[in-house]
N, C-alpha and C positions, 0 to 999 in steps of 0.2 A: 875836378876830382872824379875819377871813374875807375872802378875795379875791372879787371879783366875777368869776364864770366863767359867766355866763348864756349868752353866745354859744357857748362850748364845750359847755355842757349841751344847747343846741338842736341843735348839729351832731351830738353823740353820739346823741341820740334819732333823728335822721334816718339816721345811719350804721347803727344797729342794724337798720333795716329791710332793708338790702341786703348787709350783711357779717356773718359770724359774730362775735358779740360786739361788733359795731360797729367792728372793727379789721381790719387786714391782717396783723397778727402778734400772737400772743396776749398777750404781756406788756404791750402798749400799753393793754390794757383796764383796767389797775389792779385786776384781779380778786384778785391776791395781797395787795394792801394795802388794798383796799376803796375805795369812792368812785368817782368818774368821772375820766377823763383830761382834761387840757386839750388844746386843739388849737392847734398852732403857726401863727403868721402869718409870722414871719421869724426869722432868727438872725444874729448878728454878734458876732465875737470870742468872749468867754467867756459870752455871754448868749443865751437863748431868749426870744422875745416871743410871747405867745399872742394869740388873736383878740380877747380882751377888753382887751388893752393891758398885761397884767401882764408884768413882767420877772423872769427866773429866772437865777441863776448856774448854769450847766449842767455837771453832773458825769457826764453820760451821753455827750454828744458824738456823738449818732447811733450809740451803742453802739460807740464806739471810733475811728472814722476821723478825727475832727476834732482831731488832735493839735496842729495849729497854730491852732485856733479856727475858728469858723464864718465862711464868706464871706471867707476871706483874700484880699486884693487880687490877689496873684500867681496864685492858683488861679482866681479868677473871670476874670481877664484871659486865662489860658491856655484856659479853656473857651470864652469869647466868641470868641477868635481862631480856635479850631478849628471851632466849630459853624457858622460862616458858610460853610464849605466842604462841609457836609453832616453829617448825624447818623449815618449808617451806610452802609457800602459793600458789604459782603458779599464783599470781596476784601482782600488784604493791604494794610496801610498802614504808613508809616514810623514812626509813633508806637509801634506794638506792637514793632517792632524795637528802638527806643530803650528801651522798658520792659524787654525781655529783657536787654539789655546792662546796664541799671541794677540789675536784680535779681541778676544773676550777680555784679556787683561787690559789692553789699551782703551777699549771702549766698552765699559760695563753695561751699556744699554743694549748691546747685542751679544748675549751669552751664547746664542746659537746663530750660525750663519750657513749660507750655501755659496760656494765658489762658482763663479761663471767666468766668461771670457772677455767681457767688456763692460764699460759703464752702462752702455745702452741695454745690454742684457740684464744688468742689475736693476735698473729702474723699471724696465718692463715687467720683470718678475715681482718687483715690490708692489706695483699697482695691481697686479693679478692677485697677489696675496691679500692686499687690502680689500679688494672686491670680494674675494672668496671668504675671507674671515668675517666680514661685516654683512654680507648678503646685499650690499648696496652697489650702485653702478657709477655714481658721479665721482669724478676726480677734479680737484682744484689744483691749478698751477698758477704761475706768476708771469706776467708780462716781462719779457727780457731774460727770464731764466731758461736755461737749456738743459734737457735731461736725456740727450741722445736723439736719434732719428726715428724713434717709434711713432706710429701713427697718432697715438693719443697725445703726444707732446708737440706735434707740428701743428699747433693751433695758435692763432693770434687772438688778441682781445677783441671783443665787440665794442659797442659804443658806450658801455657802462659796466659797472661791476656785476650787474645781474644779467647781462647779455650773454647768451650761450656763444661759445667760440665758433669760429669758422676755420676750415682748413686753409692753411697757407702754403700747401704743397699739393700739386696734382698727384693723384693716387691715394689721397686720404679721403675716405668716404665721409660725406657730410653727416650721416647718422652717427658715425663714431665720434666726429668732432662735437656733436651735440652732447656727448657724455663728459666733455671737459669744460669746466668753468675757468675763466681767467681773471685774476685779480691784479691790480697795480701793486708793485712791490713797495713796501713801507707805508701803505695807506691803512691805518687802523680802522677807520670808519667803514671803508669799503669791505673789509674782511668781516666785520661785525654784521653789516647789512646782508651780505651774501649768506652767512650762516643762519641768520634769523629767518631767511626766506627758504633755504634749501638744506639746512643742517641735518634733517632726518634722512636725506637721500645721499649724503656725501660719504663715500667709502674712505677716502683719504685725501690729505692735502700734501703735496710734494713741493719742496722749496730748496733752493740753494741757500743755506743759512747765511753765507756771504756770496753774493752773486759774482760770478766770474765770466759770464758770457754776455754781459752788456758792459764790458770792462769790469773793474773791481768796485762793487758797491756794497757798503756795509749796512747791516740792519740798524734802524734807529733804536735808541734806548727803549727797552721794554717790548719791542715789536715781536720778537720770537716768543717771548713769554705770553704775549697776547694771543698768538696763534696756538700755542700749547693749551691755553685755557679754553679757547673756542673749540678745539678738537675734543678735548676732554668733556666739555659740557654737552656736546652734540653727538658724542659716540663715534667720531671719525678718527682715523689713524693719522698721526703726524709722521710724515716721511721726510727725513733729512737726506738730501742728495749731497753726500760728502765725497763724491768722486774726486772733486778738485780740492776741497778744504781738508779732507781727511789726512791728518798728520802733517799738514802744511802750515796751518795757523796755530797749532799747539800740538803737544804730544797726544792729546785725546781728541783732536779735531775741533771744529767750531762748537760742537755740543759741550765740550769741556770749557772752552773759552767763554761761552755765554751762560753756562750752567743750566742747560735745557736737556731733558731726557726725551728723545723722540721714541716713537713706537717701533719704527723701522728705519734702518740706516742703509744707504747704498755707498759702496766704496769702489775705488779703482786706482789708477795712476800709481801711487807710491807703493801699494801692496804688491805690485808686480815688478818694481825696480826697473821698469823699462820694458818688461815683457807684457804681452796682451793678457789682461786679467781684470776681473771685477768680482764683487761680492755683495750680497745683501743679507741682512740679519736683524734680529730683534728679540723680543721676549720669547721665552720657550713656548708659551701657550699659542703664540702665533706661528712660530716656525715649525711646531709639531704638526701643523696642518699641511705642510709641504710633503708631496710624495717622496718616499714610500710610507712615511708615518701617517699621512693624511691624504685627502682627496684632491688637493690643488697641485696640478701637474707642472713640473718644470724639470728639464734635463739638459745635459750638455756633454758631448763626447770628450771634449778636451778640458772640461772643468777640473780644477785642481791639478793642472799639468805640473809635473815635478820640477821642471826647469824654471817655470814661472814662480812656483812656490819658493824655490831656493833663492832666486833673485830678490823676491819680496822679503823673505825673512832676513836676508843679509842687509837689505836696505833698512828695514825696521830696527835692526840691531844697532845701526849707527845713530839712531835717534836718542839712545841712552847715554851718549857721550855728554859729560857734564858741560853745561853752558851752551849746548847745541842751539836751542831756540833763542836764547838771549843774544848770541852772536848774529843769528839770522835777522832778528828784529833790529838790532843796531845797524846792520848794513842796509836794511830796507829803509830805515829812517834816514840814514846818511845819503842814500840814493835819492829818495823823494825830496828831502830838504834841498839837496844840491840841484836837482832838476828845477824846482820852483825858483831857486835863487838865480840860476842861469837864465831862465825864462824872463824873470823880472828885470834882470840886467839888460836883456835884449828888448825890453818893452813888449813882451808877449804875455797875454793872459793865459795862465795855466794853473790848474789845481791838481792835487793828487789825493788818492785814497790809498790806505795801506793797512795790512793786517799781517804781522809777522813776516813771512816770506812770500807775500802776495801783494801786488800793487796795481794801481791804475793811474794813468796819465790822461788828463782831459784838457782840451783847449777851450777853456772858459774861465771866467772870473767868479763863477757861482759854485756853491757846494752842489755836488752831484749825489743824489739820493734815490733816483728812480730811472726807469727806462726813458721816460720823457725828458728828464734832465740830460741823460747821456746822448740822446738823439738831437738835442738842441746845441750840442757842442760843434765846433768848427772841424768837421771831418776832413775837409780838403787840406786844412793846415796840418792835421795829423799825418795825412798821406805824404805831404811834402817832407815833414819832419822824419817820418819813417825812412824814406829813401836817403835823406841826409845822414841819418844814423847808420844805415846799412853801408853807405859808401865810406864811412869812418870806422867800420869794423865792429858795429854794435847791432845785434839782431834783436829787434823787438817783435812782438806778435804782429803779423801783417794784416791787422784789422783794428780799427778804433774801438771795436766792441769786444776785445779780448783782454783779459788780465795778463799781467806780467809776473814772472816767477824768479826768485833768487835761489841760489844753491849755496851750500856751505863751502863749496870749492872756490867761491868768489872771495878775492882779497880786497882790502881797502884800496889797493892800487887799481884793481879792476873797476871799482866803484868810481874812483877819482877819474880814471880814463874815460868812463862813460859820461860823467858830468862834463868833462872838457870837450868831448865829442858833441854833447848836446849844445854847448855854447855856439859852436859853428853851425850846427843843424838848425837851431832856432833862428839864427841870423838869415840862413838861406831860405827857410820856410816863409819868412815874412819880408824878404827882400823885394823892393819895388821893381 
């Protein structure tokens, strides 16, 4: 079984002459799974179509924003209606006001926000706000959580919870890495110990409330509450990076799903409906410290772009459809249960994690609750499975450390077709 991807191959060879790895974002190069990427021609509903005419059921969804599927008619209509009036103004527009009102309604923890152009901008701005508001310098992050490519986030864990981080990318100065402490995700005791030792120096703790960048890993019962209590006790700000989980795991994000109120929230993905966008926000007393109201500087020429706001508002409006999240959760459960059954029938050890329209597939027979658990899985088996699924017209994230996403455009027949494809892919992945 082999798809014709000759045009994608030619494009990749051309791209490699002008872009590092032939791509504009590393994971797109398929380096983790081997082989070459396909090049998309168009997308519609639950499907991607490549330049060679192959169709794929898409479980990446442009890395999360396409919760209603690709090219949804109401989103396209909103974009077309807006862009005829201009692509960028450099002055305020009414759509960014409407977006602010909508976000405050959906996430009461962020009555004030600032729009930016990417999730990375949002997280970088959030930690600057945390440092400026508290007068402290240390930031706590979690092993396996990803918050964009800012210097403060490209830090790996040391040999224990109290070890200062070390940069894991050239170009990140060691003194800057010294200001970032790293904790193991889902470890209650390590978090308590770190705050007991450094609580008075910590400006903020940033976490993906449901991790999506070491595949999909859910917080243990009470873990997010524990972090909330530690931050409150020690005067640090709790930052929820909901760039991925925002409006994907519930209408009010992970913070609504788990009943936690963070001090600062970062958003992206769905609020742009496929356009480049991000946002950060929180309590008024914090956000009033951002320029021009306060001394903490942050700016962006294209922030609040009218076309991006139109696409985002149209996407967010779709979430109000009765039963929207219930159907997504049912389909996710149908998919994950079906994948586990197909693996078991093939004699393959597989487990899944899932939360509404977000899921993870792991080649292990153990429960996966941490970065260490994720890295102990059979990555080579995943890579073979990935290519088996791709050849059968199913596109999963091209890395064992990335979560998968469903859209409301997926039908039960799409889910069933995926499960049937998995049966063959599991057999191929473990063939002698």
